[in-house]
Each structure stands twice: as structure tokens, then as C-alpha cells.
LONUVO-100411 format. One record per atom (N, C-alpha, C): x, z, y; residue in one letter. Coordinates in steps of 0.001 Angstrom, whole numbers, padded with zeros to 6 digits, always signed. Layout:
# LONUVO-100411
XZYa...
***
This chain:
# LONUVO-100411
+024505+005759-025937m+024087+006075-024593m+023923+004926-023685m+023079+005252-022710f+022872+004040-021793f+023851+004303-020639f+024069+003222-019869d+024890+003247-018796d+023987+003427-017625d+024598+003493-016409a+023816+003887-015268a+023048+002697-014759a+023602+001569-014970e+022708+000405-014475e+021488+000206-015282e+021638+000453-016641t+020376+000413-017440t+019299+001419-017066t+019800+002695-016808l+018892+003624-016416l+018221+003385-015050l+019155+003030-014232r+018392+002507-012934r+017421+001468-013004r+017743+000464-013775s+016631-000654-013782s+015331-000073-014587s+015514+000845-015597c+014364+001295-016133c+013570+002218-015262c+014224+002961-014449l+013609+003788-013405l+012808+003049-012455l+013382+001985-011944l+012737+001007-010989l+011666+000418-011658l+011802-000113-012849v+010591-000689-013422v+009415+000207-013656v+009795+001504-014141g+008777+002471-014335g+007979+002824-013006g+008901+002908-011884c+008222+003179-010653c+007351+002066-010090c+007836+000814-010521a+006915-000303-010182a+005660-000368-010971a+005567+000114-012209v+004509+000218-013013v+003585+001254-012446v+004287+002515-012209f+003322+003470-011737f+002658+003084-010388f+003331+002365-009421l+002803+002024-008189l+001603+000976-008401l+001825+000069-009405s+000710-000748-009620s-000537-000167-010161s-000234+000860-011059a-001511+001489-011625a-002197+002327-010368a-001426+002988-009692t-001950+003654-008545t-002743+002822-007486t-002120+001694-007179i-002839+000755-006416i-004275+000346-007033i-004359+000132-008177f-005407-000185-008890f-006473+000969-008633f-006151+002165-008818l-006821+003297-008636l-007474+003421-007297l-006588+003142-006322c-007101+003199-004992c-007993+001998-004674c-007832+000955-005260l-008722-000379-005157l-010125+000077-005561l-010233+000788-006753m-011421+001364-007194m-012108+002298-006307m-011168+003156-005557r-011779+004055-004639r-012313+003371-003443r-011647+002323-002920a-012082+001524-001998a-013375+000798-002253a-013554+000325-003329a-014917-000308-003832a-015958+000878-003964a-015701+001915-004471l-016752+002922-004753l-016825+004077-003924l-016113+004044-002846g-016224+005077-001887g-017505+005335-001101g-017975+006413-001147p-019401+006633-000689p-019347+006400+000794p-018384+006700+001641r-018442+006327+003134r-017370+005398+003465r-017707+004862+004660f-016709+003791+005123f-015368+004223+005468f-015366+005504+006084s-013983+006189+006172s-013218+006305+004968s-013864+006535+003743d-013112+006594+002507d-012504+005283+002133d-013261+004240+002502r-012784+002924+002257r-011609+002569+003240r-011752+002925+004466i-010503+002664+005355i-009246+003523+004933i-009369+004758+004317i-008225+005507+004069i-007743+004958+002819i-008483+004372+001804a-008054+003698+000627a-007254+002443+000963a-007784+001653+001877a-007061+000465+002311a-005729+000850+002930a-005640+001815+003687n-004267+002379+004252n-003542+002731+003196n-003798+003490+002218i-003090+003870+000999i-002605+002703+000134i-003487+001694+000136i-002994+000542-000661i-001953-000310+000031i-002316-000327+001217g-001102-001006+002125g+000177-000364+002020g+000258+001029+002142t+001593+001786+002022t+002155+001639+000514t+001362+001745-000488k+001751+001563-001769k+002306+000090-002073k+001712-000929-001410i+002311-002315-001504i+003570-002344-000827i+003720-001773+000298i+004988-001757+000922i+006116-001119+000090i+005681+000066-000631l+006778+000733-001584l+007013-000245-002705l+005986-000959-003201l+006127-001833-004376l+007131-002954-004063l+007044-003458-002843i+007943-004594-002361i+009280-004058-002262i+009439-002883-001700a+010796-002239-001557a+011430-002054-002942a+010601-001574-003912v+011136-001295-005300v+011624-002652-005842v+010738-003711-005650l+010940-004995-006329l+012252-005555-005435l+012467-005313-004293s+013744-005832-003747s+014883-005207-004307s+014847-003857-004694l+016011-003141-005401l+016184-003775-006786l+015007-004094-007549i+015192-004810-008953i+015769-005942-008763i+015314-006974-007784v+015798-008308-007789v+017197-008392-007062v+017348-007488-006070g+018612-007473-005502g+018635-008344-004250g+017623-008551-003664e+017418-009471-002372e+017093-008613-001241e+017810-008795-000237g+017689-007934+001024g+016707-008399+001849g+016316-009744+001773y+015210-010296+002670y+013870-009725+002414y+013583-009111+001239l+012434-008446+000964l+012137-007182+001751l+013279-006720+002195a+013041-005440+003194a+012498-005922+004571a+012817-007285+004997d+012142-007595+006227d+010674-007836+005956d+010204-008381+004832i+008986-008680+004476i+008111-007308+004378i+008843-006261+003966c+008298-004940+003935c+007875-004533+005447c+008790-004722+006303l+008461-004341+007789l+007518-005076+008353l+007404-006432+008040i+006336-007312+008522i+004904-006869+007931i+004859-006512+006551y+003665-005973+005968y+003204-004776+006564y+004206-003836+006924a+003862-002538+007396a+003088-002578+008810a+003716-003526+009537v+003039-003713+011016v+001661-004341+010804v+001388-005315+009886i-000010-005984+009690i-000792-004874+008944i-000308-004167+008194s-001336-003056+007546s-001776-002137+008668s-000818-001696+009449f-001051-000742+010452f-002105-001147+011417f-001919-002396+011898l-002805-003068+012792l-004187-003258+012112l-004337-003526+010905s-005562-003868+010287s-006304-002540+010194s-005767-001431+009991v-006414-000124+009836v-006755+000374+011242v-005912+000014+012114v-006364+000431+013496v-007781-000457+014013v-007670-001752+013600v-008799-002412+013898v-010144-002057+013136v-009984-001763+011940l-011093-001305+011169l-011614+000004+011707l-010742+000924+012043a-011167+002238+012683a-011841+002043+013965a-011218+001122+014743r-011837+000856+016136r-013279+000259+015932r-013510-000564+014934s-014795-001079+014772s-015788-000087+014364s-015287+000832+013561v-016256+001906+013116v-016660+002905+014280v-015592+003050+015109i-016038+003895+016384i-016987+003262+017251i-016669+001857+017372e-017707+001109+018236e-019066+001078+017716e-018977+001026+016442k-020391+000720+015679k-021161+002201+015973k-020336+003224+015713k-021133+004506+015852k-021615+004821+017332k-020729+004455+018284e-021072+004583+019737e-022255+003693+020009e-022350+002525+019538g-023523+001585+019704g-024726+002163+019107g-024777+002887+017836a-025834+003444+017219a-026487+004645+018079a-025548+005433+018689e-026012+006613+019391e-026745+006305+020662e-026309+005213+021281e-027071+004643+022503e-028386+004171+022291e
***
């Protein structure tokens, strides 16, 4: 039988592998998306999944400072999506005039 720590580390590694695979799929969606809004949403999902991956890696490694990096990355990811969405809105408003 496995002990609790071995099961925990296997679960965390499996979660990290799953997140990595879904990040790759979202990256493909960002590259192949037919509309620019699809690409923005895919970039937002990639940012969120990377935040989760860093959090899982902080649990695997056992280092608390990685949680601070998650928070910083979350703010940067949020601001980048807002800037991209703002540029799309301004581009559409400029095309209508």
C-alpha cells in the first residue's frame, strides 16, 4: 500500500502534467483561433492555467515564495488581457468612423 505522502505527490504531479497538456491545447487554440476574441480568451485561459501550474509546483517543491509569484503573475496576466481587449475595442471604433 502507498502512504499518504506518496499519493499526494503522485496526484500533484498528475495535476501538473494535465495542466501542461491543456496549456498546450489552449496555445493551439490561440494560434488557430478564427477571431481575435478567441485568441484573447485563449491567452486569458493560458495565463490562468499557468498560475495554477505555479501553485501546484509550489506544493510539490514546498516553497512558499512561489505563491507570491502566482499573485504577481495573476496581476500581469489580468492587465495584459485588459490591454488587448482595449486595443480591440479602439480598433473597432476607429474602423467604424
